[in-house]
C-alpha positions, 0 to 999 in steps of 0.5 A: 140542362145545366148538368148536361152542359157541365158534363159535356163541357168536361167531355169535349175539353178532354176529347180535344187533347188527344186530337190536338196533341196528335195533329200538332205532332203530325201524327195520324190518329183515329177520329169519327171521320176515319174508316172504320169510324173511330178505329182507322186513322185520320190525317194530322190535319183532320186531327187538328180541326177535330180537336179545335172543334171540340175545344171551341164547343167545350169553351162555348159551353163553358162560357154559356154555363160558367163553372168555378173550380171549387167543391161544387156539384157543377165542378164535380159534373165537369170533372166527371165528364172529363174523367169518364170520357178519358177512361172510355178513350183509354180503353177504346184506343188500347183495343184499337191499337192492338 
């Protein structure tokens, strides 16, 4: 369970960033609530709310399953979650924006 939590902590915190950045700039950006899902654009307000929900979920997992910044398996899983989701999002949104 801890490995799962550490991985998804990184993924959720990574996912919060593009939604908060777009929303705080007043820009539309894809969310799971758009049509088509994950491709269509959602309003800036929806992006702020979705980004904040991801941030809260990530911080909640981090509070429940703390991880120290060190060369440890826990920190590695957290970084892996952020990196893998970041790579997926980069590829997905590159295709979606074409």
